[in-house]
N, C-alpha and C positions, 0 to 999 in steps of 0.2 A: 282477783289478786293476780299480780303479774310476777312476783318473785317467788322462788321455790319455798322459802321460809315463811312467807306470810300465810296466815289462815284466818278463817271465820268460824265461830262455834257458838252454837246457841247457849246462852247463859241462863235462861229461864223465861218462861211466859212469852213475851214479845221482846225480850232483850237479847242482843247478840253481843260477842266481844270479838274484835277484829285485832289480830296480833300482828305487829309489823316490826320485827326486830331490826335494830340498828336504824331506826327512823327517828328523826327529831321533830320538834313542833311544826316546821314548814311542811314536812312530808306527810304527818298526821293531818294537818289541815288540808292538804291537796287531796288525800284520800277521802277525808270527810266530804269535801266538795264533790267528788266523783260519786259518792253514794248519795249524796243530796240530790244531785242531778238525775241519777238512775231512777230513783224512788219518784221524783216528780215527773218523769217522762214514761211511767208506766201507764199504758192505755188498756183499760178493760173493754171487752165487747159490750155492746149496748145491752144485752141481755142480762149482763152482771152489774150494770150500774144501779146503785141504791142510793136514793136521795139522802143527802147529808153524810155519806161516807166519803172519807179521803184517806190517802196514805200520808203519813208523815214521818220524819226522822228527827230524833234529838241525839246528839253525840256529846259524850264526855271523854276527853282524851288526856292522856297523861304520858310524859316521856322522862327519861332520866338515866343516869348512869348507875348500873346495878353495882351494889356494894355488898361485900360478904355479910355485912350486918343486918341486911333487910330481910324481912320475912317474905316468903313466896307470894302472899296475897297483898302485899303493899301497893303494887301497881293497880289492881283491881279495886281496891279501897279508893285510892285517889281518883281513878277514872270515874268511879261511882260518884264521888262528891262533885266532880266536874258536871256529870250528867244531872245530877239533882239540881245544881245551880242553874244549869242550861234551862231545864224545865220550868223552875221557879221564876226565872227572870224573862222568860218568854222567848228566849233565843233558841236556835236550834243546835248550836255549837258552843262549847266551852272547853278551854283548855287549862289545866293545872300541872305545874311542873312537880315531879315526884319528890324533889329535894328542897322545895321551898316551904 
C-alpha cells in the first residue's frame, strides 16, 4: 500500500480485504493488477515446492459514493458478490459498483 489511508486486513480464512479510500474503479483495477503480479512472481525455494500446489488470487471489488442511508457492511457485501462472481466465472477479477 502506497497511501497512508490504504490498508489490508485479514477477513477470514484465506480472504483479505483491501481498503482504498477515495479510489474509483480504475484505481481498484490497478491495485488488483499489482496484487495479481505480486502473487504470480512469488518464487519458492526448491525445497518448498510441492507438486500441484500454486498460489492464486481472486478479487471482488466495489466502489461508490458513501451515502448516509447506507449500512457499514454494504461495501463488503457488494465486494463479496463480485468475488463470488469472479470465482464462478473462472475470472480472477470482477468489479461491481456499490450503487448499481
